[in-house]
C-alpha positions as CSV (number, residue, x, y, z in Angstrom):
1,M,91.1,108.6,113.4
2,D,92.2,109.7,110.1
3,T,90.7,107.4,107.5
4,L,91.3,106.5,103.7
5,L,88.8,104.7,102.0
6,I,89.6,103.3,98.5
7,D,86.9,101.8,96.5
8,D,85.5,102.2,93.1
9,D,81.6,101.6,94.2
10,S,80.3,104.9,94.7
11,I,77.2,103.5,96.6
12,G,79.6,101.4,98.9
13,V,81.7,104.5,99.7
14,F,78.6,106.3,100.4
15,L,77.5,103.5,103.0
16,T,80.6,103.1,104.2
17,E,81.3,106.6,105.3
18,R,77.9,107.2,106.9
19,L,78.6,104.1,109.0
20,L,82.1,105.2,109.8
21,K,80.8,108.7,110.8
22,R,77.9,107.3,112.6
23,E,80.0,105.0,115.0
24,G,82.2,108.0,115.8
25,F,85.0,106.0,114.1
26,A,86.8,108.9,111.8
27,E,87.5,112.5,112.2
28,N,88.6,112.8,108.8
29,I,87.4,110.3,106.0
30,S,89.0,110.8,102.4
31,A,87.8,108.6,99.7
32,Y,89.4,107.9,96.4
33,P,87.5,106.1,93.5
34,S,90.7,104.6,92.3
35,A,93.9,103.1,93.8
36,E,96.2,105.2,91.6
37,E,94.6,108.3,93.0
38,A,95.0,107.0,96.5
39,L,98.7,106.3,95.9
40,A,99.4,109.6,94.5
41,F,98.0,110.8,97.8
42,L,99.8,109.0,100.3
43,R,103.0,109.5,98.4
44,D,102.5,113.1,99.1
45,A,101.3,112.6,102.5
46,L,104.3,110.6,103.3
47,P,105.4,110.8,106.3
48,E,103.7,113.7,108.2
49,E,99.9,113.5,107.2
50,L,99.3,109.5,107.0
51,P,95.9,108.2,107.5
52,Q,95.8,105.6,110.5
53,V,93.3,103.4,108.6
54,I,93.0,102.5,105.2
55,F,90.2,100.5,104.1
56,L,91.2,98.9,100.8
57,D,88.7,97.2,98.1
58,L,90.4,94.5,96.1
59,N,88.6,94.3,92.8
60,M,89.1,97.6,91.0
61,P,89.8,98.5,87.3
62,V,93.1,99.3,86.2
63,M,95.0,99.2,89.6
64,D,93.5,96.5,91.9
65,G,94.0,96.1,95.8
66,W,97.0,93.9,95.4
67,D,98.6,96.0,92.9
68,F,98.2,98.9,95.4
69,L,99.9,97.0,98.2
70,E,102.6,96.0,95.8
71,A,103.3,99.6,95.0
72,L,103.5,100.4,98.8
73,K,106.1,98.1,99.2
74,P,108.9,100.7,98.8
75,Y,107.3,102.5,101.7
76,E,106.7,99.8,104.0
77,N,109.1,101.2,106.6
78,Q,107.7,104.6,106.6
79,L,104.1,103.3,107.0
80,L,104.4,100.3,109.6
81,G,103.0,101.1,112.7
82,H,101.2,104.3,111.5
83,C,99.1,103.3,108.9
84,H,96.6,100.3,109.4
85,I,95.5,98.6,106.1
86,F,92.1,96.5,106.2
87,I,91.1,95.0,103.0
88,L,87.3,95.3,102.3
89,T,86.0,92.4,99.8
90,S,83.0,90.8,98.9
91,S,85.3,87.6,97.9
92,L,85.4,84.4,100.1
93,A,88.1,83.1,98.3
94,H,90.6,81.6,100.8
95,S,93.6,82.6,98.6
96,D,92.8,86.3,99.5
97,T,92.9,85.3,103.0
98,D,96.1,83.5,102.4
99,R,97.7,85.9,100.3
100,I,97.3,88.8,102.9
101,H,100.1,87.4,105.1
102,E,102.7,88.7,102.0
103,F,101.8,92.1,103.1
104,P,103.0,93.0,106.6
105,L,101.0,96.4,106.2
106,V,97.6,94.7,106.0
107,A,96.1,94.3,109.5
108,G,93.2,92.4,108.3
109,L,90.4,91.2,105.9
110,I,86.8,92.4,106.6
111,H,84.0,90.9,104.1
112,K,81.6,93.4,102.7
113,P,79.5,95.0,103.8
114,L,81.3,96.8,106.7
115,D,79.1,96.7,109.9
116,S,79.4,98.3,113.3
117,I,80.9,95.1,115.1
118,Q,83.6,95.0,112.3
119,I,83.9,99.0,113.0
120,Q,84.8,98.3,116.7
121,S,87.0,95.5,116.1
122,V,89.2,97.8,113.8
123,R,89.0,100.5,116.4
124,A,90.1,98.2,119.2
125,Q,92.9,96.7,116.7
126,V,94.2,99.9,116.3
127,E,94.3,101.3,119.5
128,A,96.0,98.1,120.8
129,A,98.9,98.6,118.3
130,S,99.1,102.4,119.0
131,Y,99.4,101.5,122.9
132,G,101.7,99.1,122.1
133,E,104.1,101.6,120.3
134,E,104.5,103.7,123.2
């Protein structure tokens, strides 16, 4: 699965990439330390080269994860069904859990650190969604 990882924590990115590779989850992983860079990438990739999965950190400087999701709203129709966004967060705030329902592109919320069980769950969810399209 082509995967995009958006997180400003370089150690977290390194560990997540290693885990995704070890689990055989991602064929291609692109990591961006800022939401702005990832947004530019996605705008250029639309619609041909979209990642199947995006892991998005919420807490980043300048443009946080919520701002990123707001910026994607004009592209929702192109992304829905093709690109599954999973929010990665260390926050346990109920407001985050409630707010994800405002964004149809968000497939789920995962509490950091990402682990093997969560990766298998994401894989199953994305594969089920893909089979539902056909």
